[in-house]
ModelCIF file with pLDDT and N, C-alpha, C, O atoms, coordinates in Angstrom:
data_MODEL
#
_entry.id   MODEL 
#
_entity.id                         1 
_entity.type                       polymer 
_entity.pdbx_number_of_molecules   1 
#
_entity_poly.entity_id                      1 
_entity_poly.type                           'polypeptide(L)' 
_entity_poly.nstd_linkage                   no 
_entity_poly.nstd_monomer                   no 
_entity_poly.pdbx_seq_one_letter_code       MELETIGFESDHVHMVMVMPPKYAIADVIGQLKSQSSSRLRKKFTWLSKVY 
_entity_poly.pdbx_seq_one_letter_code_can   MELETIGFESDHVHMVMVMPPKYAIADVIGQLKSQSSSRLRKKFTWLSKVY 
_entity_poly.pdbx_strand_id                 A 
#
loop_
_entity_poly_seq.entity_id 
_entity_poly_seq.num 
_entity_poly_seq.mon_id 
_entity_poly_seq.hetero 
1 1  MET n 
1 2  GLU n 
1 3  LEU n 
1 4  GLU n 
1 5  THR n 
1 6  ILE n 
1 7  GLY n 
1 8  PHE n 
1 9  GLU n 
1 10 SER n 
1 11 ASP n 
1 12 HIS n 
1 13 VAL n 
1 14 HIS n 
1 15 MET n 
1 16 VAL n 
1 17 MET n 
1 18 VAL n 
1 19 MET n 
1 20 PRO n 
1 21 PRO n 
1 22 LYS n 
1 23 TYR n 
1 24 ALA n 
1 25 ILE n 
1 26 ALA n 
1 27 ASP n 
1 28 VAL n 
1 29 ILE n 
1 30 GLY n 
1 31 GLN n 
1 32 LEU n 
1 33 LYS n 
1 34 SER n 
1 35 GLN n 
1 36 SER n 
1 37 SER n 
1 38 SER n 
1 39 ARG n 
1 40 LEU n 
1 41 ARG n 
1 42 LYS n 
1 43 LYS n 
1 44 PHE n 
1 45 THR n 
1 46 TRP n 
1 47 LEU n 
1 48 SER n 
1 49 LYS n 
1 50 VAL n 
1 51 TYR n 
#
_struct_asym.id          A 
_struct_asym.entity_id   1 
#
loop_
_ma_qa_metric.id 
_ma_qa_metric.mode 
_ma_qa_metric.name 
_ma_qa_metric.software_group_id 
_ma_qa_metric.type 
1 global pLDDT . pLDDT 
2 local  pLDDT . pLDDT 
#
_ma_qa_metric_global.metric_id      1 
_ma_qa_metric_global.metric_value   84.88 
_ma_qa_metric_global.model_id       1 
_ma_qa_metric_global.ordinal_id     1 
#
loop_
_ma_qa_metric_local.label_asym_id 
_ma_qa_metric_local.label_comp_id 
_ma_qa_metric_local.label_seq_id 
_ma_qa_metric_local.metric_id 
_ma_qa_metric_local.metric_value 
_ma_qa_metric_local.model_id 
_ma_qa_metric_local.ordinal_id 
A MET 1  2 67.00 1 1  
A GLU 2  2 69.00 1 2  
A LEU 3  2 64.00 1 3  
A GLU 4  2 65.00 1 4  
A THR 5  2 62.00 1 5  
A ILE 6  2 69.00 1 6  
A GLY 7  2 73.00 1 7  
A PHE 8  2 71.00 1 8  
A GLU 9  2 76.00 1 9  
A SER 10 2 77.00 1 10 
A ASP 11 2 79.00 1 11 
A HIS 12 2 79.00 1 12 
A VAL 13 2 79.00 1 13 
A HIS 14 2 81.00 1 14 
A MET 15 2 81.00 1 15 
A VAL 16 2 84.00 1 16 
A MET 17 2 86.00 1 17 
A VAL 18 2 88.00 1 18 
A MET 19 2 89.00 1 19 
A PRO 20 2 92.00 1 20 
A PRO 21 2 92.00 1 21 
A LYS 22 2 95.00 1 22 
A TYR 23 2 93.00 1 23 
A ALA 24 2 95.00 1 24 
A ILE 25 2 92.00 1 25 
A ALA 26 2 94.00 1 26 
A ASP 27 2 95.00 1 27 
A VAL 28 2 92.00 1 28 
A ILE 29 2 90.00 1 29 
A GLY 30 2 94.00 1 30 
A GLN 31 2 93.00 1 31 
A LEU 32 2 89.00 1 32 
A LYS 33 2 90.00 1 33 
A SER 34 2 94.00 1 34 
A GLN 35 2 93.00 1 35 
A SER 36 2 89.00 1 36 
A SER 37 2 90.00 1 37 
A SER 38 2 92.00 1 38 
A ARG 39 2 92.00 1 39 
A LEU 40 2 89.00 1 40 
A ARG 41 2 90.00 1 41 
A LYS 42 2 92.00 1 42 
A LYS 43 2 94.00 1 43 
A PHE 44 2 92.00 1 44 
A THR 45 2 91.00 1 45 
A TRP 46 2 91.00 1 46 
A LEU 47 2 86.00 1 47 
A SER 48 2 83.00 1 48 
A LYS 49 2 85.00 1 49 
A VAL 50 2 82.00 1 50 
A TYR 51 2 69.00 1 51 
#
loop_
_atom_site.group_PDB 
_atom_site.id 
_atom_site.type_symbol 
_atom_site.label_atom_id 
_atom_site.label_alt_id 
_atom_site.label_comp_id 
_atom_site.label_asym_id 
_atom_site.label_entity_id 
_atom_site.label_seq_id 
_atom_site.pdbx_PDB_ins_code 
_atom_site.Cartn_x 
_atom_site.Cartn_y 
_atom_site.Cartn_z 
_atom_site.occupancy 
_atom_site.B_iso_or_equiv 
_atom_site.pdbx_formal_charge 
_atom_site.auth_seq_id 
_atom_site.auth_comp_id 
_atom_site.auth_asym_id 
_atom_site.auth_atom_id 
_atom_site.pdbx_PDB_model_num 
ATOM 1   N N  . MET A 1 1  ? 114.689 -30.129 -84.563 1.00 67.00 ? 1  MET A N  1 
ATOM 2   C CA . MET A 1 1  ? 115.901 -30.118 -83.780 1.00 67.00 ? 1  MET A CA 1 
ATOM 3   C C  . MET A 1 1  ? 116.981 -30.865 -84.557 1.00 67.00 ? 1  MET A C  1 
ATOM 4   O O  . MET A 1 1  ? 116.705 -31.867 -85.216 1.00 67.00 ? 1  MET A O  1 
ATOM 5   N N  . GLU A 1 2  ? 118.175 -30.380 -84.473 1.00 69.00 ? 2  GLU A N  1 
ATOM 6   C CA . GLU A 1 2  ? 119.299 -30.982 -85.176 1.00 69.00 ? 2  GLU A CA 1 
ATOM 7   C C  . GLU A 1 2  ? 120.325 -31.426 -84.149 1.00 69.00 ? 2  GLU A C  1 
ATOM 8   O O  . GLU A 1 2  ? 120.620 -30.690 -83.207 1.00 69.00 ? 2  GLU A O  1 
ATOM 9   N N  . LEU A 1 3  ? 120.873 -32.629 -84.322 1.00 64.00 ? 3  LEU A N  1 
ATOM 10  C CA . LEU A 1 3  ? 121.825 -33.190 -83.371 1.00 64.00 ? 3  LEU A CA 1 
ATOM 11  C C  . LEU A 1 3  ? 123.025 -33.727 -84.124 1.00 64.00 ? 3  LEU A C  1 
ATOM 12  O O  . LEU A 1 3  ? 122.878 -34.436 -85.120 1.00 64.00 ? 3  LEU A O  1 
ATOM 13  N N  . GLU A 1 4  ? 124.212 -33.388 -83.648 1.00 65.00 ? 4  GLU A N  1 
ATOM 14  C CA . GLU A 1 4  ? 125.436 -33.869 -84.285 1.00 65.00 ? 4  GLU A CA 1 
ATOM 15  C C  . GLU A 1 4  ? 126.394 -34.335 -83.198 1.00 65.00 ? 4  GLU A C  1 
ATOM 16  O O  . GLU A 1 4  ? 126.652 -33.609 -82.238 1.00 65.00 ? 4  GLU A O  1 
ATOM 17  N N  . THR A 1 5  ? 126.917 -35.539 -83.346 1.00 62.00 ? 5  THR A N  1 
ATOM 18  C CA . THR A 1 5  ? 127.923 -36.048 -82.423 1.00 62.00 ? 5  THR A CA 1 
ATOM 19  C C  . THR A 1 5  ? 129.280 -35.564 -82.917 1.00 62.00 ? 5  THR A C  1 
ATOM 20  O O  . THR A 1 5  ? 129.638 -35.766 -84.077 1.00 62.00 ? 5  THR A O  1 
ATOM 21  N N  . ILE A 1 6  ? 130.031 -34.923 -82.021 1.00 69.00 ? 6  ILE A N  1 
ATOM 22  C CA . ILE A 1 6  ? 131.330 -34.400 -82.443 1.00 69.00 ? 6  ILE A CA 1 
ATOM 23  C C  . ILE A 1 6  ? 132.489 -35.160 -81.823 1.00 69.00 ? 6  ILE A C  1 
ATOM 24  O O  . ILE A 1 6  ? 133.642 -34.929 -82.186 1.00 69.00 ? 6  ILE A O  1 
ATOM 25  N N  . GLY A 1 7  ? 132.205 -36.054 -80.904 1.00 73.00 ? 7  GLY A N  1 
ATOM 26  C CA . GLY A 1 7  ? 133.279 -36.841 -80.307 1.00 73.00 ? 7  GLY A CA 1 
ATOM 27  C C  . GLY A 1 7  ? 132.755 -37.648 -79.136 1.00 73.00 ? 7  GLY A C  1 
ATOM 28  O O  . GLY A 1 7  ? 131.665 -37.389 -78.626 1.00 73.00 ? 7  GLY A O  1 
ATOM 29  N N  . PHE A 1 8  ? 133.536 -38.623 -78.716 1.00 71.00 ? 8  PHE A N  1 
ATOM 30  C CA . PHE A 1 8  ? 133.131 -39.425 -77.578 1.00 71.00 ? 8  PHE A CA 1 
ATOM 31  C C  . PHE A 1 8  ? 134.356 -39.994 -76.887 1.00 71.00 ? 8  PHE A C  1 
ATOM 32  O O  . PHE A 1 8  ? 135.438 -40.086 -77.466 1.00 71.00 ? 8  PHE A O  1 
ATOM 33  N N  . GLU A 1 9  ? 134.157 -40.368 -75.647 1.00 76.00 ? 9  GLU A N  1 
ATOM 34  C CA . GLU A 1 9  ? 135.179 -41.034 -74.852 1.00 76.00 ? 9  GLU A CA 1 
ATOM 35  C C  . GLU A 1 9  ? 134.529 -42.268 -74.256 1.00 76.00 ? 9  GLU A C  1 
ATOM 36  O O  . GLU A 1 9  ? 133.374 -42.561 -74.566 1.00 76.00 ? 9  GLU A O  1 
ATOM 37  N N  . SER A 1 10 ? 135.232 -42.991 -73.420 1.00 77.00 ? 10 SER A N  1 
ATOM 38  C CA . SER A 1 10 ? 134.714 -44.258 -72.914 1.00 77.00 ? 10 SER A CA 1 
ATOM 39  C C  . SER A 1 10 ? 133.447 -44.111 -72.080 1.00 77.00 ? 10 SER A C  1 
ATOM 40  O O  . SER A 1 10 ? 132.651 -45.047 -72.004 1.00 77.00 ? 10 SER A O  1 
ATOM 41  N N  . ASP A 1 11 ? 133.247 -42.954 -71.453 1.00 79.00 ? 11 ASP A N  1 
ATOM 42  C CA . ASP A 1 11 ? 132.095 -42.826 -70.558 1.00 79.00 ? 11 ASP A CA 1 
ATOM 43  C C  . ASP A 1 11 ? 131.182 -41.630 -70.858 1.00 79.00 ? 11 ASP A C  1 
ATOM 44  O O  . ASP A 1 11 ? 130.260 -41.366 -70.086 1.00 79.00 ? 11 ASP A O  1 
ATOM 45  N N  . HIS A 1 12 ? 131.409 -40.910 -71.945 1.00 79.00 ? 12 HIS A N  1 
ATOM 46  C CA . HIS A 1 12 ? 130.516 -39.808 -72.295 1.00 79.00 ? 12 HIS A CA 1 
ATOM 47  C C  . HIS A 1 12 ? 130.653 -39.414 -73.761 1.00 79.00 ? 12 HIS A C  1 
ATOM 48  O O  . HIS A 1 12 ? 131.583 -39.822 -74.456 1.00 79.00 ? 12 HIS A O  1 
ATOM 49  N N  . VAL A 1 13 ? 129.692 -38.604 -74.203 1.00 79.00 ? 13 VAL A N  1 
ATOM 50  C CA . VAL A 1 13 ? 129.623 -38.192 -75.609 1.00 79.00 ? 13 VAL A CA 1 
ATOM 51  C C  . VAL A 1 13 ? 129.571 -36.674 -75.678 1.00 79.00 ? 13 VAL A C  1 
ATOM 52  O O  . VAL A 1 13 ? 128.928 -36.031 -74.849 1.00 79.00 ? 13 VAL A O  1 
ATOM 53  N N  . HIS A 1 14 ? 130.245 -36.104 -76.664 1.00 81.00 ? 14 HIS A N  1 
ATOM 54  C CA . HIS A 1 14 ? 130.174 -34.662 -76.923 1.00 81.00 ? 14 HIS A CA 1 
ATOM 55  C C  . HIS A 1 14 ? 129.245 -34.456 -78.109 1.00 81.00 ? 14 HIS A C  1 
ATOM 56  O O  . HIS A 1 14 ? 129.420 -35.088 -79.151 1.00 81.00 ? 14 HIS A O  1 
ATOM 57  N N  . MET A 1 15 ? 128.255 -33.575 -77.959 1.00 81.00 ? 15 MET A N  1 
ATOM 58  C CA . MET A 1 15 ? 127.291 -33.332 -79.027 1.00 81.00 ? 15 MET A CA 1 
ATOM 59  C C  . MET A 1 15 ? 127.041 -31.842 -79.181 1.00 81.00 ? 15 MET A C  1 
ATOM 60  O O  . MET A 1 15 ? 127.245 -31.058 -78.253 1.00 81.00 ? 15 MET A O  1 
ATOM 61  N N  . VAL A 1 16 ? 126.598 -31.473 -80.365 1.00 84.00 ? 16 VAL A N  1 
ATOM 62  C CA . VAL A 1 16 ? 126.135 -30.117 -80.641 1.00 84.00 ? 16 VAL A CA 1 
ATOM 63  C C  . VAL A 1 16 ? 124.669 -30.238 -81.021 1.00 84.00 ? 16 VAL A C  1 
ATOM 64  O O  . VAL A 1 16 ? 124.314 -31.034 -81.890 1.00 84.00 ? 16 VAL A O  1 
ATOM 65  N N  . MET A 1 17 ? 123.815 -29.450 -80.373 1.00 86.00 ? 17 MET A N  1 
ATOM 66  C CA . MET A 1 17 ? 122.382 -29.483 -80.666 1.00 86.00 ? 17 MET A CA 1 
ATOM 67  C C  . MET A 1 17 ? 121.924 -28.104 -81.107 1.00 86.00 ? 17 MET A C  1 
ATOM 68  O O  . MET A 1 17 ? 122.322 -27.089 -80.536 1.00 86.00 ? 17 MET A O  1 
ATOM 69  N N  . VAL A 1 18 ? 121.091 -28.084 -82.118 1.00 88.00 ? 18 VAL A N  1 
ATOM 70  C CA . VAL A 1 18 ? 120.461 -26.850 -82.560 1.00 88.00 ? 18 VAL A CA 1 
ATOM 71  C C  . VAL A 1 18 ? 118.972 -27.042 -82.347 1.00 88.00 ? 18 VAL A C  1 
ATOM 72  O O  . VAL A 1 18 ? 118.368 -27.958 -82.906 1.00 88.00 ? 18 VAL A O  1 
ATOM 73  N N  . MET A 1 19 ? 118.375 -26.167 -81.527 1.00 89.00 ? 19 MET A N  1 
ATOM 74  C CA . MET A 1 19 ? 116.947 -26.300 -81.240 1.00 89.00 ? 19 MET A CA 1 
ATOM 75  C C  . MET A 1 19 ? 116.289 -24.924 -81.202 1.00 89.00 ? 19 MET A C  1 
ATOM 76  O O  . MET A 1 19 ? 116.940 -23.925 -80.894 1.00 89.00 ? 19 MET A O  1 
ATOM 77  N N  . PRO A 1 20 ? 115.010 -24.879 -81.514 1.00 92.00 ? 20 PRO A N  1 
ATOM 78  C CA . PRO A 1 20 ? 114.302 -23.604 -81.466 1.00 92.00 ? 20 PRO A CA 1 
ATOM 79  C C  . PRO A 1 20 ? 114.268 -23.058 -80.032 1.00 92.00 ? 20 PRO A C  1 
ATOM 80  O O  . PRO A 1 20 ? 114.289 -23.833 -79.076 1.00 92.00 ? 20 PRO A O  1 
ATOM 81  N N  . PRO A 1 21 ? 114.218 -21.752 -79.882 1.00 92.00 ? 21 PRO A N  1 
ATOM 82  C CA . PRO A 1 21 ? 114.222 -21.155 -78.544 1.00 92.00 ? 21 PRO A CA 1 
ATOM 83  C C  . PRO A 1 21 ? 112.978 -21.473 -77.718 1.00 92.00 ? 21 PRO A C  1 
ATOM 84  O O  . PRO A 1 21 ? 112.951 -21.188 -76.520 1.00 92.00 ? 21 PRO A O  1 
ATOM 85  N N  . LYS A 1 22 ? 111.953 -22.056 -78.330 1.00 95.00 ? 22 LYS A N  1 
ATOM 86  C CA . LYS A 1 22 ? 110.747 -22.377 -77.560 1.00 95.00 ? 22 LYS A CA 1 
ATOM 87  C C  . LYS A 1 22 ? 110.966 -23.559 -76.616 1.00 95.00 ? 22 LYS A C  1 
ATOM 88  O O  . LYS A 1 22 ? 110.151 -23.791 -75.724 1.00 95.00 ? 22 LYS A O  1 
ATOM 89  N N  . TYR A 1 23 ? 112.064 -24.314 -76.802 1.00 93.00 ? 23 TYR A N  1 
ATOM 90  C CA . TYR A 1 23 ? 112.371 -25.442 -75.930 1.00 93.00 ? 23 TYR A CA 1 
ATOM 91  C C  . TYR A 1 23 ? 113.390 -25.028 -74.875 1.00 93.00 ? 23 TYR A C  1 
ATOM 92  O O  . TYR A 1 23 ? 114.398 -24.392 -75.185 1.00 93.00 ? 23 TYR A O  1 
ATOM 93  N N  . ALA A 1 24 ? 113.118 -25.396 -73.631 1.00 95.00 ? 24 ALA A N  1 
ATOM 94  C CA . ALA A 1 24 ? 114.070 -25.129 -72.550 1.00 95.00 ? 24 ALA A CA 1 
ATOM 95  C C  . ALA A 1 24 ? 115.203 -26.148 -72.630 1.00 95.00 ? 24 ALA A C  1 
ATOM 96  O O  . ALA A 1 24 ? 114.955 -27.344 -72.779 1.00 95.00 ? 24 ALA A O  1 
ATOM 97  N N  . ILE A 1 25 ? 116.430 -25.684 -72.531 1.00 92.00 ? 25 ILE A N  1 
ATOM 98  C CA . ILE A 1 25 ? 117.590 -26.560 -72.638 1.00 92.00 ? 25 ILE A CA 1 
ATOM 99  C C  . ILE A 1 25 ? 117.531 -27.670 -71.586 1.00 92.00 ? 25 ILE A C  1 
ATOM 100 O O  . ILE A 1 25 ? 117.782 -28.835 -71.895 1.00 92.00 ? 25 ILE A O  1 
ATOM 101 N N  . ALA A 1 26 ? 117.205 -27.312 -70.362 1.00 94.00 ? 26 ALA A N  1 
ATOM 102 C CA . ALA A 1 26 ? 117.152 -28.305 -69.286 1.00 94.00 ? 26 ALA A CA 1 
ATOM 103 C C  . ALA A 1 26 ? 116.122 -29.393 -69.580 1.00 94.00 ? 26 ALA A C  1 
ATOM 104 O O  . ALA A 1 26 ? 116.360 -30.564 -69.281 1.00 94.00 ? 26 ALA A O  1 
ATOM 105 N N  . ASP A 1 27 ? 114.987 -29.024 -70.157 1.00 95.00 ? 27 ASP A N  1 
ATOM 106 C CA . ASP A 1 27 ? 113.953 -30.013 -70.482 1.00 95.00 ? 27 ASP A CA 1 
ATOM 107 C C  . ASP A 1 27 ? 114.416 -30.961 -71.591 1.00 95.00 ? 27 ASP A C  1 
ATOM 108 O O  . ASP A 1 27 ? 114.179 -32.167 -71.516 1.00 95.00 ? 27 ASP A O  1 
ATOM 109 N N  . VAL A 1 28 ? 115.063 -30.426 -72.602 1.00 92.00 ? 28 VAL A N  1 
ATOM 110 C CA . VAL A 1 28 ? 115.554 -31.253 -73.714 1.00 92.00 ? 28 VAL A CA 1 
ATOM 111 C C  . VAL A 1 28 ? 116.618 -32.227 -73.211 1.00 92.00 ? 28 VAL A C  1 
ATOM 112 O O  . VAL A 1 28 ? 116.579 -33.414 -73.536 1.00 92.00 ? 28 VAL A O  1 
ATOM 113 N N  . ILE A 1 29 ? 117.561 -31.730 -72.422 1.00 90.00 ? 29 ILE A N  1 
ATOM 114 C CA . ILE A 1 29 ? 118.618 -32.599 -71.890 1.00 90.00 ? 29 ILE A CA 1 
ATOM 115 C C  . ILE A 1 29 ? 118.022 -33.644 -70.957 1.00 90.00 ? 29 ILE A C  1 
ATOM 116 O O  . ILE A 1 29 ? 118.453 -34.797 -70.973 1.00 90.00 ? 29 ILE A O  1 
ATOM 117 N N  . GLY A 1 30 ? 117.050 -33.268 -70.154 1.00 94.00 ? 30 GLY A N  1 
ATOM 118 C CA . GLY A 1 30 ? 116.380 -34.218 -69.268 1.00 94.00 ? 30 GLY A CA 1 
ATOM 119 C C  . GLY A 1 30 ? 115.716 -35.343 -70.050 1.00 94.00 ? 30 GLY A C  1 
ATOM 120 O O  . GLY A 1 30 ? 115.821 -36.511 -69.674 1.00 94.00 ? 30 GLY A O  1 
ATOM 121 N N  . GLN A 1 31 ? 115.032 -34.995 -71.137 1.00 93.00 ? 31 GLN A N  1 
ATOM 122 C CA . GLN A 1 31 ? 114.391 -36.013 -71.988 1.00 93.00 ? 31 GLN A CA 1 
ATOM 123 C C  . GLN A 1 31 ? 115.443 -36.907 -72.643 1.00 93.00 ? 31 GLN A C  1 
ATOM 124 O O  . GLN A 1 31 ? 115.279 -38.125 -72.701 1.00 93.00 ? 31 GLN A O  1 
ATOM 125 N N  . LEU A 1 32 ? 116.510 -36.304 -73.132 1.00 89.00 ? 32 LEU A N  1 
ATOM 126 C CA . LEU A 1 32 ? 117.581 -37.063 -73.777 1.00 89.00 ? 32 LEU A CA 1 
ATOM 127 C C  . LEU A 1 32 ? 118.194 -38.069 -72.804 1.00 89.00 ? 32 LEU A C  1 
ATOM 128 O O  . LEU A 1 32 ? 118.394 -39.232 -73.156 1.00 89.00 ? 32 LEU A O  1 
ATOM 129 N N  . LYS A 1 33 ? 118.491 -37.629 -71.594 1.00 90.00 ? 33 LYS A N  1 
ATOM 130 C CA . LYS A 1 33 ? 119.082 -38.516 -70.597 1.00 90.00 ? 33 LYS A CA 1 
ATOM 131 C C  . LYS A 1 33 ? 118.107 -39.610 -70.180 1.00 90.00 ? 33 LYS A C  1 
ATOM 132 O O  . LYS A 1 33 ? 118.498 -40.764 -70.008 1.00 90.00 ? 33 LYS A O  1 
ATOM 133 N N  . SER A 1 34 ? 116.853 -39.248 -70.020 1.00 94.00 ? 34 SER A N  1 
ATOM 134 C CA . SER A 1 34 ? 115.839 -40.220 -69.618 1.00 94.00 ? 34 SER A CA 1 
ATOM 135 C C  . SER A 1 34 ? 115.653 -41.310 -70.662 1.00 94.00 ? 34 SER A C  1 
ATOM 136 O O  . SER A 1 34 ? 115.628 -42.496 -70.335 1.00 94.00 ? 34 SER A O  1 
ATOM 137 N N  . GLN A 1 35 ? 115.523 -40.906 -71.912 1.00 93.00 ? 35 GLN A N  1 
ATOM 138 C CA . GLN A 1 35 ? 115.309 -41.880 -72.985 1.00 93.00 ? 35 GLN A CA 1 
ATOM 139 C C  . GLN A 1 35 ? 116.544 -42.739 -73.232 1.00 93.00 ? 35 GLN A C  1 
ATOM 140 O O  . GLN A 1 35 ? 116.421 -43.941 -73.467 1.00 93.00 ? 35 GLN A O  1 
ATOM 141 N N  . SER A 1 36 ? 117.720 -42.143 -73.181 1.00 89.00 ? 36 SER A N  1 
ATOM 142 C CA . SER A 1 36 ? 118.926 -42.944 -73.409 1.00 89.00 ? 36 SER A CA 1 
ATOM 143 C C  . SER A 1 36 ? 119.137 -43.929 -72.260 1.00 89.00 ? 36 SER A C  1 
ATOM 144 O O  . SER A 1 36 ? 119.543 -45.068 -72.488 1.00 89.00 ? 36 SER A O  1 
ATOM 145 N N  . SER A 1 37 ? 118.868 -43.502 -71.045 1.00 90.00 ? 37 SER A N  1 
ATOM 146 C CA . SER A 1 37 ? 118.989 -44.400 -69.891 1.00 90.00 ? 37 SER A CA 1 
ATOM 147 C C  . SER A 1 37 ? 118.023 -45.573 -70.005 1.00 90.00 ? 37 SER A C  1 
ATOM 148 O O  . SER A 1 37 ? 118.390 -46.721 -69.754 1.00 90.00 ? 37 SER A O  1 
ATOM 149 N N  . SER A 1 38 ? 116.799 -45.273 -70.382 1.00 92.00 ? 38 SER A N  1 
ATOM 150 C CA . SER A 1 38 ? 115.790 -46.328 -70.525 1.00 92.00 ? 38 SER A CA 1 
ATOM 151 C C  . SER A 1 38 ? 116.192 -47.335 -71.601 1.00 92.00 ? 38 SER A C  1 
ATOM 152 O O  . SER A 1 38 ? 116.080 -48.543 -71.393 1.00 92.00 ? 38 SER A O  1 
ATOM 153 N N  . ARG A 1 39 ? 116.651 -46.850 -72.728 1.00 92.00 ? 39 ARG A N  1 
ATOM 154 C CA . ARG A 1 39 ? 117.056 -47.751 -73.823 1.00 92.00 ? 39 ARG A CA 1 
ATOM 155 C C  . ARG A 1 39 ? 118.273 -48.585 -73.442 1.00 92.00 ? 39 ARG A C  1 
ATOM 156 O O  . ARG A 1 39 ? 118.342 -49.769 -73.772 1.00 92.00 ? 39 ARG A O  1 
ATOM 157 N N  . LEU A 1 40 ? 119.226 -47.979 -72.752 1.00 89.00 ? 40 LEU A N  1 
ATOM 158 C CA . LEU A 1 40 ? 120.411 -48.728 -72.340 1.00 89.00 ? 40 LEU A CA 1 
ATOM 159 C C  . LEU A 1 40 ? 120.051 -49.813 -71.329 1.00 89.00 ? 40 LEU A C  1 
ATOM 160 O O  . LEU A 1 40 ? 120.576 -50.924 -71.403 1.00 89.00 ? 40 LEU A O  1 
ATOM 161 N N  . ARG A 1 41 ? 119.151 -49.499 -70.374 1.00 90.00 ? 41 ARG A N  1 
ATOM 162 C CA . ARG A 1 41 ? 118.746 -50.496 -69.375 1.00 90.00 ? 41 ARG A CA 1 
ATOM 163 C C  . ARG A 1 41 ? 117.982 -51.652 -70.007 1.00 90.00 ? 41 ARG A C  1 
ATOM 164 O O  . ARG A 1 41 ? 118.087 -52.789 -69.544 1.00 90.00 ? 41 ARG A O  1 
ATOM 165 N N  . LYS A 1 42 ? 117.215 -51.375 -71.061 1.00 92.00 ? 42 LYS A N  1 
ATOM 166 C CA . LYS A 1 42 ? 116.499 -52.449 -71.758 1.00 92.00 ? 42 LYS A CA 1 
ATOM 167 C C  . LYS A 1 42 ? 117.471 -53.341 -72.522 1.00 92.00 ? 42 LYS A C  1 
ATOM 168 O O  . LYS A 1 42 ? 117.309 -54.561 -72.544 1.00 92.00 ? 42 LYS A O  1 
ATOM 169 N N  . LYS A 1 43 ? 118.473 -52.743 -73.143 1.00 94.00 ? 43 LYS A N  1 
ATOM 170 C CA . LYS A 1 43 ? 119.417 -53.510 -73.947 1.00 94.00 ? 43 LYS A CA 1 
ATOM 171 C C  . LYS A 1 43 ? 120.428 -54.256 -73.072 1.00 94.00 ? 43 LYS A C  1 
ATOM 172 O O  . LYS A 1 43 ? 120.784 -55.397 -73.364 1.00 94.00 ? 43 LYS A O  1 
ATOM 173 N N  . PHE A 1 44 ? 120.883 -53.610 -72.009 1.00 92.00 ? 44 PHE A N  1 
ATOM 174 C CA . PHE A 1 44 ? 121.879 -54.200 -71.115 1.00 92.00 ? 44 PHE A CA 1 
ATOM 175 C C  . PHE A 1 44 ? 121.257 -54.367 -69.730 1.00 92.00 ? 44 PHE A C  1 
ATOM 176 O O  . PHE A 1 44 ? 121.401 -53.503 -68.864 1.00 92.00 ? 44 PHE A O  1 
ATOM 177 N N  . THR A 1 45 ? 120.569 -55.481 -69.536 1.00 91.00 ? 45 THR A N  1 
ATOM 178 C CA . THR A 1 45 ? 119.804 -55.685 -68.292 1.00 91.00 ? 45 THR A CA 1 
ATOM 179 C C  . THR A 1 45 ? 120.674 -55.706 -67.047 1.00 91.00 ? 45 THR A C  1 
ATOM 180 O O  . THR A 1 45 ? 120.189 -55.428 -65.950 1.00 91.00 ? 45 THR A O  1 
ATOM 181 N N  . TRP A 1 46 ? 121.955 -56.032 -67.201 1.00 91.00 ? 46 TRP A N  1 
ATOM 182 C CA . TRP A 1 46 ? 122.839 -56.059 -66.050 1.00 91.00 ? 46 TRP A CA 1 
ATOM 183 C C  . TRP A 1 46 ? 123.073 -54.669 -65.462 1.00 91.00 ? 46 TRP A C  1 
ATOM 184 O O  . TRP A 1 46 ? 123.538 -54.560 -64.328 1.00 91.00 ? 46 TRP A O  1 
ATOM 185 N N  . LEU A 1 47 ? 122.768 -53.620 -66.195 1.00 86.00 ? 47 LEU A N  1 
ATOM 186 C CA . LEU A 1 47 ? 122.953 -52.255 -65.685 1.00 86.00 ? 47 LEU A CA 1 
ATOM 187 C C  . LEU A 1 47 ? 122.092 -51.973 -64.457 1.00 86.00 ? 47 LEU A C  1 
ATOM 188 O O  . LEU A 1 47 ? 122.491 -51.212 -63.575 1.00 86.00 ? 47 LEU A O  1 
ATOM 189 N N  . SER A 1 48 ? 120.916 -52.584 -64.402 1.00 83.00 ? 48 SER A N  1 
ATOM 190 C CA . SER A 1 48 ? 120.025 -52.333 -63.254 1.00 83.00 ? 48 SER A CA 1 
ATOM 191 C C  . SER A 1 48 ? 120.631 -52.852 -61.955 1.00 83.00 ? 48 SER A C  1 
ATOM 192 O O  . SER A 1 48 ? 120.283 -52.371 -60.876 1.00 83.00 ? 48 SER A O  1 
ATOM 193 N N  . LYS A 1 49 ? 121.526 -53.820 -62.044 1.00 85.00 ? 49 LYS A N  1 
ATOM 194 C CA . LYS A 1 49 ? 122.183 -54.350 -60.843 1.00 85.00 ? 49 LYS A CA 1 
ATOM 195 C C  . LYS A 1 49 ? 123.337 -53.444 -60.399 1.00 85.00 ? 49 LYS A C  1 
ATOM 196 O O  . LYS A 1 49 ? 123.699 -53.419 -59.223 1.00 85.00 ? 49 LYS A O  1 
ATOM 197 N N  . VAL A 1 50 ? 123.906 -52.706 -61.345 1.00 82.00 ? 50 VAL A N  1 
ATOM 198 C CA . VAL A 1 50 ? 125.056 -51.850 -61.048 1.00 82.00 ? 50 VAL A CA 1 
ATOM 199 C C  . VAL A 1 50 ? 124.607 -50.491 -60.534 1.00 82.00 ? 50 VAL A C  1 
ATOM 200 O O  . VAL A 1 50 ? 125.209 -49.948 -59.608 1.00 82.00 ? 50 VAL A O  1 
ATOM 201 N N  . TYR A 1 51 ? 123.541 -49.931 -61.135 1.00 69.00 ? 51 TYR A N  1 
ATOM 202 C CA . TYR A 1 51 ? 123.102 -48.578 -60.771 1.00 69.00 ? 51 TYR A CA 1 
ATOM 203 C C  . TYR A 1 51 ? 121.761 -48.605 -60.098 1.00 69.00 ? 51 TYR A C  1 
ATOM 204 O O  . TYR A 1 51 ? 121.238 -47.556 -59.723 1.00 69.00 ? 51 TYR A O  1 
#
């Protein structure tokens, strides 16, 4: 899988992903969101109080 960040704003990121057709887009995005959320909560513990 290939991932390229093409831009970002204060609250979100724009990316282009190239992935084989054997992966469902919804599953890949779900994993990406899950892992990024987990890493952010570990690094910024105060997030658990906000969300």
